[in-house]
N, C-alpha and C positions, 0 to 999 in steps of 0.2 A: 192357563194358556193365553187367555185374552190379556192378562196382566203383563205377560212376557212380551207379547206382540206390540203393546202400547209404546214402549221406548223406541222400538224399531220404526214404527210409523212416525213418531215425533222426529227421529233422526232423519228419515227420508224427507219429511216435509221441510225440515231445516236446510237440508242439502239442496232441495229444489228451489227454496227461497234464495239461498246464496247464489245458485247458478243464475237465477233471474236477475239478481242485483249486479252480479259480475258482468253479465251480458249487456245490461243497460248501461253500466259505466263504460264498457269498452266501446259501445256505439257512440256514447256522448263524447268520449275521448277522441274518436276518429272524426266526428263532426267538428269539434273544436279545433283539431289540428288542421283540417281543410279550411275552416273559416279563418284561422290565423294566417294561412297562406294567401287566401283571397283578399283580405282586407289590408289596406295600407294607404299611404298618401297618393299613390298612383292607382287609379281604378283599372282593374283587369277583368275581362269577361272569362267565364269558364272555358270557352272555346280557345281563347288566347293562351290560357294556362296549359290546357291539354296539348295544344300544338307546340308550346315551348318545351314541354317535357319530352315529346316524341321527336322533335326536330333538333338535331345536334348543332345546327347553324347558330352561331352567336348572334344575338340580337338584344334589343333593349329589354323586352319581356323576359327572355331567358336569363339575362344578367340579373334582373331584379329578383327572379325566383330562386335561381341556383346560388347566387352569391349573398343574398340578403334574407329573403323571407324564409326559405327552407332551413338554413342554418339557425335562424332566430327561433323558429318553431321547435326544432330539435333541442336547442338550448333550453327553451322553456320546459320541455318534457323532462330533460335531465335534471334541471334545477328543482322542479316540483317533486320529482321522485327522491332526489338526494336529501332535500330539506325535510320532507315529510317523514322519511324513514329514520333519519337521524333524530328527529323529534320523538318518534315512537320509541326508539331504543333508549333515549334519555328518560322518558316517562316511565319506562319499565325498570331501568337501572336504579333510578331514585325512588321508584314507586310514588311518583308525584305527578298529578295531572297538569300542573303548571310548568313543568320542565320543558325546555326547548332550547335550540341553539342560540336564539336571540335573547331570551330571558335570562339564561344562566351565564351569558358572556362568551359562549363559544365563537359567535360571530365577531365579537370585539377582539378575542384572542387571535382569530384568523386575520382580522384587519391589521393587528399589530405586526404579524408576520409579513403581510403584504407591504405595510409601511416601511419595514426594514429593507425590503427589496427595492421598492419604488423610490422612497425618499432617502434611503441610506446608501446601500452598496451600489445602486445604479442611479445615483442622483443626477448624473449627467446623460443618462440614456432615456429617451422618451419611452413610455409604456408600450406604444405600438411597435417599437423596434425590438422588443423582447421576443425572441423566437427560439425554436429548437429546445436545447437544454435549459434555456432561460425560463421557459414555461414550466418545466418540471421544478426548477428552483423556486418559482413563484408559488406553485402548488405545495411543495414541500414546506416552505416557510409558513403557509397558511395552516397546514396540517399540524406543524409543531406548535404554533401559537394556540390553536384550538385545543390540542391535546394537553398542553400545560395548564390551561384554564380549567378544563374539566377535571384534571387531577387535583387541582387546588380546591375546587368545589367539593369533590369527593372526600378529601381530607377533612374539610370543614363539616360536611354532612355526617361523617362518622362520629364526630364529637358533639354535634348539635342535632337533636332529634326533631325539633320543631320545624315543620315544613316552611312556615312563613319566614322564620329566621334565616333558613337556608336561601330562600328566594331573595330576601333583602341583602344578604351577604353576596349573593351572585350578582345582584345589581351594583353593589359597591365595587366588586372586582371589575365589573364592566366599566364603571366610571373611572377606576384607577388606570385601567388599560387605555381608555380614551384620553386620559390626561397625558400619558406618555406619548401617544400619537400626536396630540396637540402640540407638545413640545417639539417633536420632530418636524411638524408642519411649520412651526415658527422659524426654524433654522433652515428650511428648505427653500429652493429657488421658486420664483413666481410661477414659472412654467410647470414645475413638478407639483406645486401646491394646487394649481388649477386642475391638473390631471387627476390628482388624488381626490379632490373635492367632487369632481364629476363622477369618479368611480364610486364614491360612497353613496351616491343617489341610487345606484342599482340600475343595471341595464342588461338586456338579453341580446342586444343586437350588435355589440361591438367586438365579438369574438372573431379572431382569425381562424383559418382552417386548422393550423397547428394547435391553437388553443382548444378548439372544439375536439380535436383528437385526444388531447391530454385529458380533457374533461370526460369524454366518453369512456376512456379506459379506466380512469379513476373511479367514476360513479359505478361502472360495471363491477369493478373489484369490490367496492364497498357493499353493493347490493348482494353480490355473491356470498360474502361473509355473513351478511344478515340472514339470508335464506338458509344457509347451512346451520346457523345458530338458533333456529326457531325453537327447538326443544329446550335449549338453554335459556332463552328468553321467557318461555312459559314457566320454567322452574324458578327463575329470579322473580317473576311476578308474584309468586306465592310466598316470597320471603326467603332470606338467606338460610334460615334454620332448616326449612323444608328442602332447599336446594342441596345443602350439605347432607341431609338425611338420605338423599337418593344418589349420593356420591359425586356431586358436581364440585369441581375445583373452582372455588369462588374467585380467587385471585386471577386465574387464567380467564375465567368468564368475564370479569371486569375488564381485563386487558383487551380481550377480543372486541367487546362492545365499545370501549373507548377508542380503539384503533379504527373500527369501522365508522363510528360517528365523526371522528376527527377528519377522516378522509372525505366523507360525504359533505359535511358542513364546510370544511376548509376549502374543498375544491370549488364549490359554488361561490363562496365568498371571494376567493382569489380571482375568479374570472367574471363574475357578475355583480360583485359588490355585496354589501351586507343586506340581504333581503329578509325582512322580519315577518314574524307571525305565521308563516306557512308551516313551520316545523311544529308549533304548538297547537295550531288549529286543526290541521288535516287529520291527525290521529283520532281526535274527538269526533270529527265528521264520519270517519270510517266506523267508529264504534257505534254511533247513532244509527247508521244505515244497516249494519250487519248485527248489531246487538250482541256482540261477543268480545271477549278479551283474549281469545285463543289466537296466538300469533300465526298459526298455520293459515288462518283466514285473514287476520288483521294485517299481516305484512303485505300480501298481494293487494288487498283492498286499499291500503294506504298508498301503495305505489301508483295504482290507477287513479285514485282520487286526487293525489298530489299533482300528478301530471295534468289532469283535467283542470284543476283550479288554477294552476300556474298559466296554462294556455288561456283560460278565461281572463285572468289578470292582465296578460299581455294584450289580449284583444281590447279590453277596456282602456288600457293605457294608451292605445293608439288613437283614442277618441274618434271612432268611426264617423266619417263624413267631414273630418277636419284634418288640417295639415299638422296640428299640434301633437306632440307625444309627451305623455306624463311619465315621471319616474315610476318604474314598476313597484318600487318600494312603497310608494304612497298608496297604490291600489291594494297591495297585499295587506297593508295595515288596516285599510277600511274594511276589508273582508274579514281579517282575523280578529280585530279588536272586539266586535260584537260577540264572537264565539268565546273569547277569553272571558268577557264579562258574564256571559251565560254560565260558563263553567264555575266561576267564582260564586255566583248567586246560587247555583244548584248545590254546591258543596260547601256552603259557608260555615257549616258546623265543624267539619273535620278536614275539608279540602282533600278528600280521598275518594276516588271513584272506582278503585280496583277491588 
């Protein structure tokens, strides 16, 4: 009787621990969201911010909050969620701890799609003038580019079993895509070239209201697909042979994961630029905190952790106490690179943590 009750006690303890960690992360996320709104080149007191939210009268403080800081904080949350979940899905699909949108070239593929829109078809139209259906065209181009790259990587990985070889080929694909973009930049106008180079640095604060709406809808759709696919991801984690043994349609499962990943990573790349290392680092942080590979816990944990880390990156990029603003891509790299190095050192024998 005591032996039977022991697993129940262990399960309850684990559930209580997970509840504690989720509560802590939610509190941290809320604090970082508020801090991201408070901090900026213009100092605002808490009373000014509260008054601006409660008072409908247009003023400088309300304009700063409603048109700039609040949309930027929301963008940071959406970008952190999308990149982190797309990284988790790729690591599960490839059963590779080093997989991520930036490492395997998804961001480069999405960048190529964006380059076709900005430097190609709309070469005479400034990026800020792209509105309405143009935003969906920009997002769709990024989805297509990301999807094509991940399909190529999957075709390669099906024939090459060595993980390091797949990673190297992914980097080569990324370099090839970057070469195509460089050729397009060479033949583009000076104005569009400058706009594209600035876009590549990554930014969370340049989205228009219509772009934020497109991003919100797209990320929500991608996350919904991921949440529905939790059982499928758990099956893929244990290997395709096991997944087939329980009746999972592998081709359909791959298509669902690729579609969701392309939408999530492509949308962020389209509107915020190629932001690196969040997708590869955050899933590992979530695994360290919750000590599990169960996607029923890992997906929501990755969502909250990704949003919190991206908000923290945005806060750091603003250089509190200074008028300077750093490219957010630089900050995420400084956060993510040590984690990637730690993963490599920890798994240097077989590079497999699953």
